[in-house]
C-alpha positions as CSV (number, residue, x, y, z in Angstrom):
1,M,13.0,21.8,16.3
2,K,11.3,18.4,16.0
3,K,9.9,17.7,12.6
4,H,6.2,17.2,12.0
5,R,6.3,13.6,10.8
6,P,3.4,11.3,9.9
7,R,3.0,8.3,12.1
8,H,1.2,6.2,9.4
9,V,1.7,6.5,5.7
10,G,-0.4,4.9,3.0
11,I,1.2,4.1,-0.4
12,I,-0.7,3.9,-3.7
13,P,2.0,2.6,-6.2
14,D,0.3,3.4,-9.4
15,G,1.6,3.5,-13.0
16,N,3.1,0.0,-13.5
17,R,1.2,-0.8,-16.6
18,R,1.8,2.7,-18.2
19,W,5.5,2.3,-17.4
20,A,5.6,-1.1,-19.0
21,A,3.9,0.2,-22.2
22,A,6.3,3.2,-22.4
23,H,9.2,0.8,-22.2
24,G,8.0,-1.6,-24.9
25,L,6.8,-4.3,-22.5
26,S,3.5,-5.9,-22.1
27,K,1.3,-4.4,-19.4
28,E,1.5,-7.4,-17.2
29,E,5.3,-7.2,-17.1
30,G,5.2,-3.8,-15.3
31,Y,4.2,-5.2,-11.9
32,Q,7.5,-6.9,-11.2
33,Y,9.3,-3.6,-11.7
34,G,7.5,-2.2,-8.7
35,L,9.1,-4.6,-6.2
36,A,12.5,-2.8,-5.8
37,P,10.8,0.6,-5.3
38,G,8.6,-0.9,-2.5
39,L,11.6,-2.1,-0.6
40,A,13.5,1.1,-1.1
41,L,10.6,3.1,0.3
42,L,10.2,0.8,3.3
43,Q,13.8,1.2,4.2
44,Q,13.4,5.0,4.0
45,A,10.3,4.9,6.2
46,K,12.1,2.8,8.8
47,H,15.1,5.2,8.7
48,D,12.8,8.1,9.3
49,G,11.0,6.5,12.2
50,I,7.6,5.9,10.6
51,E,5.6,3.6,12.8
52,E,3.2,2.1,10.2
53,I,3.0,1.9,6.5
54,T,0.3,0.5,4.2
55,Y,0.8,-0.5,0.6
56,Y,-2.1,-0.8,-1.9
57,G,-1.6,-4.1,-3.7
58,F,-4.7,-4.7,-5.8
59,T,-8.5,-4.3,-5.5
60,V,-11.5,-6.6,-6.0
61,D,-12.3,-4.6,-9.1
62,N,-8.8,-5.2,-10.5
63,C,-9.7,-8.8,-10.8
64,K,-11.9,-7.9,-13.7
65,R,-8.9,-7.3,-15.9
66,P,-7.5,-9.8,-18.4
67,K,-6.4,-13.1,-16.8
68,E,-2.7,-12.6,-17.7
69,Q,-2.7,-9.3,-15.9
70,V,-4.5,-10.7,-12.9
71,R,-2.0,-13.5,-12.6
72,S,0.9,-11.0,-12.9
73,F,-0.3,-8.7,-10.1
74,Q,-1.2,-11.7,-7.9
75,R,2.4,-13.0,-8.3
76,A,3.8,-9.5,-7.8
77,C,1.9,-9.1,-4.5
78,V,3.2,-12.5,-3.2
79,D,6.7,-11.6,-4.2
80,A,6.3,-8.1,-2.7
81,V,5.2,-9.5,0.7
82,D,8.2,-11.9,0.8
83,Y,10.5,-9.1,-0.3
84,L,9.3,-6.5,2.1
85,A,9.0,-8.9,5.1
86,S,12.7,-9.7,4.8
87,E,13.3,-6.3,6.3
88,G,11.6,-7.3,9.5
89,A,8.0,-6.2,10.2
90,D,4.8,-6.9,12.0
91,L,2.9,-7.9,8.8
92,L,-0.8,-7.9,8.1
93,V,-2.4,-8.7,4.7
94,I,-6.0,-7.4,4.4
95,G,-8.4,-8.5,1.7
96,N,-11.2,-10.9,0.8
97,T,-9.5,-14.2,1.6
98,A,-12.7,-16.1,0.6
99,S,-12.3,-15.1,-3.0
100,K,-10.4,-17.2,-5.5
101,C,-8.6,-14.0,-6.5
102,F,-6.8,-13.9,-3.1
103,P,-3.4,-15.6,-3.3
104,R,-3.3,-18.7,-1.1
105,E,0.3,-18.1,-0.3
106,L,-0.7,-15.0,1.7
107,Q,-3.4,-16.7,3.8
108,D,-1.2,-17.1,6.9
109,F,-0.7,-13.3,7.1
110,A,-4.4,-12.5,7.4
111,T,-3.7,-11.9,11.1
112,R,-0.8,-9.7,12.1
113,T,2.4,-11.8,12.2
114,A,5.9,-10.8,13.3
115,V,8.3,-11.8,10.5
116,C,12.1,-11.7,10.6
117,G,12.1,-10.3,14.2
118,G,9.2,-7.9,13.6
119,G,9.4,-4.1,13.6
120,I,7.5,-1.5,11.7
121,K,3.8,-2.2,11.2
122,L,3.4,-3.2,7.6
123,N,0.0,-3.6,6.0
124,F,-0.6,-4.9,2.5
125,L,-4.0,-4.6,0.8
126,V,-4.6,-7.6,-1.4
127,N,-7.9,-8.3,-3.2
128,Y,-9.2,-5.4,-1.1
129,G,-12.5,-3.6,-1.6
130,W,-14.0,-0.8,0.5
131,E,-17.5,-2.2,0.2
132,W,-16.3,-5.6,1.4
133,D,-14.4,-4.0,4.2
134,L,-17.4,-2.0,5.5
135,A,-20.3,-4.3,4.7
136,H,-19.0,-7.7,5.7
137,V,-17.8,-7.0,9.2
138,R,-15.9,-9.4,11.5
139,E,-17.5,-11.4,14.3
140,D,-16.8,-8.6,16.7
141,G,-18.8,-6.2,14.5
142,K,-15.8,-4.2,13.3
143,P,-14.7,-3.7,9.7
144,H,-12.0,-6.1,8.4
145,S,-9.4,-3.3,8.5
146,A,-10.0,-2.4,12.2
147,D,-6.5,-3.5,13.1
148,I,-5.1,-0.8,10.8
149,S,-4.7,2.7,12.5
150,R,-5.7,6.1,11.1
151,I,-3.5,7.3,8.2
152,D,-1.8,10.6,8.4
153,L,-0.5,10.8,4.8
154,V,-1.4,9.1,1.6
155,I,1.1,9.2,-1.3
156,R,0.0,8.3,-4.8
157,W,2.4,7.8,-7.7
158,G,1.3,8.1,-11.3
159,G,-0.4,11.5,-11.3
160,M,-4.0,10.4,-10.5
161,R,-5.9,12.5,-8.0
162,R,-8.1,9.8,-6.5
163,L,-8.0,7.4,-3.5
164,S,-9.5,4.5,-5.5
165,G,-11.2,3.1,-2.4
166,F,-8.1,3.1,-0.3
167,L,-9.1,2.4,3.3
168,P,-11.9,5.0,3.6
169,I,-12.2,4.9,7.4
170,Q,-8.5,5.3,8.1
171,S,-8.0,7.9,5.4
172,V,-10.8,10.2,6.5
173,Y,-8.4,12.9,7.8
174,A,-5.3,12.0,5.7
175,D,-3.4,14.5,3.8
176,F,-3.1,13.5,0.1
177,Y,0.2,14.0,-1.8
178,V,0.5,13.1,-5.6
179,E,3.7,12.3,-7.3
180,E,3.5,12.6,-11.1
181,K,6.3,10.0,-11.6
182,L,5.2,6.4,-12.3
183,W,5.8,4.0,-9.5
184,P,8.7,1.9,-11.2
185,D,10.6,5.2,-11.5
186,Y,10.6,5.8,-7.8
187,R,13.6,7.5,-6.2
188,D,14.3,8.3,-2.6
189,D,13.8,12.0,-3.4
190,D,10.1,11.2,-4.0
191,W,9.7,10.1,-0.4
192,K,11.7,13.1,0.9
193,K,9.6,15.6,-1.0
194,A,6.4,14.0,0.3
195,L,7.6,14.3,3.9
196,E,8.8,17.9,3.4
197,W,5.3,18.7,1.9
198,Y,3.6,17.1,4.9
199,E,5.7,19.1,7.4
200,K,4.1,22.3,6.0
201,Q,0.5,21.1,6.3
202,D,-1.8,22.4,9.0
203,V,-3.2,19.2,10.7
204,T,-6.5,20.1,12.4
205,Y,-8.5,16.8,12.1
206,G,-11.6,18.9,11.3
207,G,-11.1,21.3,14.2
């Protein structure tokens, strides 16, 4: 029997700062510990035939945090894009590129680009804000995130039960799975459990 699998999965990798504090590190040091989990999850997703995956990097509101934290998650996002793209992907970075908070190193990926031969559609939300997405439309009248497809499953690490502005249009019918574990503690079993949970959901899209 063919498994009921999501086509597009959204990832909210929360808990980096809490993890750092629990391990005697400064909060800003936690972001770099989220890089390896991101790559491991991407490899699992490709193995399981997922067509598209979106990672939540940081939001416009996150830029209100202390400067050292802002610099740390900006650097972590640049490193994450380089790290993940090495697997081969059709990469798109979505966020307010006009803001000084958007890393210049990611400017070239503001339109979808095949890297390392292309492959899975990989979206990364960097300096993203839902109000920016919906209110400041593109020249064709569509929201900035129009090139991202509808999301079937959103997985959030860190125990919080909220979307935090994560792609409101694409997530409108998404199933929402919460993993209590903090993101740097990711294991492949987290991914497997989320997919097993999704298989049991009754997907009706409002019908």
